[in-house]
N, C-alpha and C positions, 0 to 999 in steps of 0.2 A: 763887209762893213767895218771900217777901221775906227773903232771908238777911241782908241788910244791916240789917234791922230786928231781927234776933235780938240780944237784950241780951248774951248770952254772947260772941258773936263780936265785937260792938262793943266790949265791955270789953277783950277780948284785944288788939284793934287799938289801942285807946287806950293800953294799957300799953306796947306796942312804940313807939308814937310818942313817949310821954312819956319813954322811956329811950333817948336817942340813942346811948349806949354800946353797947347790944346791936346796933343797926344798923351801927355802925362796925365791930364785931368780925365781923359777918356779911359785910361787904364786904371787909375787909382780910385776914382769915385765908386764904381760898382764893388771893387774889392773891399774898401773900408765899410761900406754899407752892409755887405754880407758878413763881414767879420764881427761887427757889433751885434748884429741880430743873432748870429750863431752862438756867441758868448752868452747872450741873454738866455737862450734856450738851454744851453749847457748847464749854467748855474741853477736854473729852475729844475732840471732833471736830477741834478746831484742833490738838491735840497729835498725833493720829494722822495728820492731813494733812501736817503739817510733817515727821514721820518718813518718810512715804512719798515726799515730794518730795526729801528729802535722800538717801534710799536709791536712788531711781531716777536721780538726778543723778550720784551716785557711780558707779553701775553703768554709766551711759552714758559717763562719763569714762574708766573703765577699758577698756571695750569699744572706744572710739574710739582710745585709745592703742595697744591690741593690734592693731587693724586697720590701723594706719598704719605698722607696722614694715616696714623695708626689708630687702632681702637684705644679709647681712653682707659688708662689704668690709674685709679685713684691711689692705690697703695704705692706704686713706684714714684708717682709725683710727690706724694707726701713725704716719703723717705728721702727723696733727692733734695728737697728744700726744707727739711724739718728744722734746721737751725735758724732760719730767718723768715718763716711764714707769718704773715699778718692775716691773710685771708685767701681762701680758695672758693670760687663759685663756679658750679657747673650747671648750666641751664640749656636744655635742648642741644646737647653736644657742643656747646660753646663755653670755652673756659675763660675765666678771668682770675689771674693770680697776682697777688701783691706781696712783695718781699721787702723785708726791712734790713737796712745796712747801718750798723753802728759805726763802722769804719768806712767813710765815704770813698776812700781810694779804691777799695775792692769793687765798688759798684761799676766802675768803668771796665774792669776786666771781665766781670760777669755779663755786662751788657753786650760786649762783643761776642761772648760765647753763646748767649741766648738768642742773639739777633739772627743767627743762622739756623736755629732750631724751632722758632715760633714765627707766626705770621706777623704779629705786632709786638714790639718791645719798646717801652718808653721808660724814662727815669726822671726822678725829681730829687734835687739836692738843695737843701736850705739849712738854716740854723737849727730848725726843729727836728728834721728827719731826712733820711736818705732812703729812697724807695725805688724799686723796679716794678713796673706794671707790665704784665704779660697777658696777651689775648690770643686765642687760637681756636680752631674748630677741629673736631675729630669725627671719625666714622662711628656709626651707632654700635653699641654693645647689645647684648641680649637683654630684653626688657624684663623687669621683675615687678610683680604686684606689690603694692605698698604694704599690705598686711602679711604677705609672705616675707617681705623684708623685715618687718617688725618681729615676726615669730622667729626668724633666723637669728636676729640680734639677741632675743631673749634666751636662746639656747647656747650662747657663747660661754664656754667654761671660764671660771675664775675671772670674771670681769666686774669691775666695781664702778658703775656709772650711774648718774642721775638721768632719768628719762621721763618724758611726759608728752602727751599729745595735746597740742594747742592749735586750735583752729584747723584740725585735721592734719597738721604737720607734726612730725616727730622731732622733739627737742632733746638733745643729748648733751650732757656736760661730762667731760672726761679728760684724762691726761694723755700725753703723747702715746704711751704704750697701749692704752685702751682704744684710742683712735686707730692705731695700727691694726689691732685685732678686728675692728669693724671693717676697715677698708680691705683687709686681707680676705675676709668673708665675702665681701661684695665686689671684689675687683673685676669680675667678669660680667657684671650686670650694668645695666643702664638705669640711672636714677638721677634726679635733680637734687642738688644740695648746696649748702653754703657752710663753710667752716671758718670760724672767726677765733683768733687768739684773744683770750680774756685775762690770762695771768701768766707771767713768766716766773719760773722758779729755777733754782740752781741745777737740779738733775732732770726736771721734766716740766713741760709747760701744760697749761690747761686751756681747753678749747670748748667753744660752743658750736655744736654741729646741728644744723637744721636740715632734715630730710623732708622734701616737699611731697605732699600727696596730690599729684597732678591728675 
């Protein structure tokens, strides 16, 4: 059976060959459609991949920071920032530290330094004050009973502080050197407190220390 000799088929083939535009459209149309569709999926996959990479990188960063937290040491923190402490508050192993800067240009240098050491670091600079605010969390220390803590402070040698129990909390007024003695005694224990600067002097500052009876 000679299909090629069929005049009808032969005439159809001749019409296609004589019209290169039809051949061009037959070749190009499927190719363009596939290319556009492929690009669409390609950009979608790239976007999703970038999002997942950023998400897991951030999660790993947060997890690594939390896992490297040290046990809180009130003595080392106080001594490190003794020249510009406004307040230290430690509540349930969560720290809030406020630092004062009389020279505002130093605040930017210290901000960069603290940024990599603490979970949250912010600063405020205006005509009245320049401050850095630090927040962080720490692993638990060994717990100490409130009355054991009170008795320990009572037996510190050569310490001249004013102390009083108000609403079951211990209130202490003392200068820098006396606060160091208290923190040195209690540095390995876990207790909630708030330290507030109340008076600045040339050689030593005075603080109000509240130790909470939780």
